[in-house]
C-alpha positions as CSV (number, residue, x, y, z in Angstrom):
1,M,7.2,-16.3,42.5
2,E,8.1,-16.4,38.9
3,H,9.0,-13.2,37.0
4,P,5.9,-11.5,35.8
5,V,5.0,-12.0,32.1
6,P,5.4,-8.7,30.3
7,R,2.3,-7.2,28.8
8,V,4.3,-5.6,26.0
9,V,7.5,-6.8,24.3
10,A,9.5,-5.7,21.3
11,T,11.2,-7.6,18.5
12,E,14.8,-7.1,17.6
13,A,13.7,-5.0,14.6
14,A,11.6,-2.7,16.9
15,I,14.5,-2.3,19.4
16,A,16.8,-1.3,16.5
17,L,14.3,1.3,15.3
18,I,13.8,2.5,18.9
19,D,17.5,2.9,19.3
20,Q,17.7,4.8,16.1
21,I,14.9,7.2,17.1
22,K,16.3,7.7,20.6
23,A,19.7,8.6,19.1
24,R,18.0,11.3,17.0
25,H,15.4,12.6,19.5
26,G,16.4,11.6,23.0
27,A,13.9,9.9,25.4
28,I,10.7,8.7,23.7
29,M,7.4,7.1,24.7
30,F,4.7,5.1,23.0
31,H,0.9,5.4,23.0
32,Q,-1.6,3.0,21.5
33,S,-4.9,4.9,21.2
34,G,-6.5,3.3,18.2
35,G,-6.8,0.1,16.3
36,C,-8.5,-3.0,17.7
37,C,-6.5,-5.8,16.2
38,D,-3.1,-6.9,14.9
39,G,-1.7,-4.5,12.4
40,S,-2.5,-1.4,14.4
41,S,0.4,1.1,14.9
42,P,1.4,2.6,18.2
43,M,2.5,6.2,18.0
44,C,6.0,7.2,19.1
45,Y,6.6,10.7,20.6
46,P,9.4,12.5,22.4
47,Q,8.9,11.9,26.1
48,G,6.9,14.7,27.6
49,E,5.4,16.0,24.3
50,F,2.3,13.8,24.6
51,I,-0.1,14.3,27.5
52,I,-0.9,11.0,29.2
53,G,-4.5,10.9,30.3
54,D,-5.5,10.3,33.9
55,R,-7.0,6.9,32.9
56,D,-4.4,5.8,30.3
57,V,-2.8,2.5,31.2
58,K,1.0,2.0,31.3
59,M,1.6,-1.5,29.9
60,G,5.3,-1.6,30.5
61,E,8.4,-0.5,28.7
62,I,10.1,-1.5,25.4
63,G,13.7,-0.5,24.7
64,G,13.6,1.7,27.8
65,A,10.6,3.7,26.5
66,P,7.3,3.6,28.4
67,F,4.3,2.2,26.5
68,Y,0.8,3.5,27.3
69,M,-2.6,2.6,26.0
70,S,-6.0,4.3,26.2
71,P,-8.5,2.8,28.6
72,S,-10.8,1.6,25.8
73,Q,-7.9,-0.1,24.0
74,F,-6.8,-1.7,27.3
75,D,-10.3,-3.2,27.7
76,Y,-9.9,-4.9,24.3
77,W,-6.2,-5.9,24.6
78,Q,-5.9,-6.8,28.3
79,H,-5.9,-10.6,27.7
80,T,-3.1,-10.4,25.2
81,Q,0.6,-9.8,25.1
82,L,1.5,-7.0,22.7
83,I,4.4,-7.6,20.4
84,I,5.7,-4.4,18.9
85,D,7.5,-5.0,15.6
86,A,9.1,-2.7,13.0
87,I,8.4,-3.3,9.3
88,P,9.1,-1.4,6.1
89,G,6.6,1.4,5.5
90,R,5.7,4.9,6.6
91,G,4.9,5.8,10.2
92,G,2.0,7.9,11.4
93,M,2.2,11.6,10.5
94,F,3.0,12.7,14.0
95,S,4.9,9.6,15.1
96,L,8.7,9.7,15.3
97,D,9.0,6.6,13.1
98,N,7.7,8.7,10.2
99,G,10.6,9.4,7.8
100,T,12.6,6.3,8.8
101,E,11.1,4.1,6.0
102,Q,10.0,1.8,8.8
103,R,6.9,1.8,11.0
104,F,6.0,0.3,14.3
105,L,3.3,-2.4,14.1
106,T,1.4,-4.1,16.9
107,R,0.9,-7.8,16.9
108,S,-0.5,-9.8,19.8
109,R,-1.0,-13.2,21.3
110,V,-3.4,-14.4,23.9
111,F,-1.8,-15.2,27.3
112,T,-1.9,-18.8,28.3
113,D,-3.8,-19.6,31.5
114,A,-0.6,-19.8,33.5
115,E,0.7,-16.5,32.0
116,H,-2.6,-14.8,32.7
117,E,-2.2,-15.6,36.4
118,N,1.3,-14.1,36.3
119,R,0.9,-11.0,34.1
120,A,2.9,-7.9,35.0
121,P,0.9,-5.3,36.7
122,V,-0.2,-2.1,35.0
123,S,-0.4,1.4,36.3
124,I,-2.9,4.1,35.5
125,G,-2.2,7.7,34.4
126,A,1.0,9.7,34.0
127,A,2.2,8.9,37.5
128,G,2.5,5.2,36.4
């Protein structure tokens, strides 16, 4: 069997920003709870300081940081691969990218039929 196609990936710019934030704050995690389309911003928190809901979906990891999504967002985004980028701008008020002069940005692309059949599994809740 081929390697599963990741549901979430990060650009080089996003990985550089993740590394910068981890150097300052230690372990981090992401949560996408709002935004229904490209241009939405995932929130970045110190790991353990955001309570993962029992139904939140773990999409995978980027830069060694878990990436979660609310169930309503997963219903919308489940047929796409999320591509997390970092662009100039100001992050969300409570997101760790705030103050870095960069912000995380969600882009997406629809899985091909072959990729759809080989998508990485997700897990539900904090135990995932």
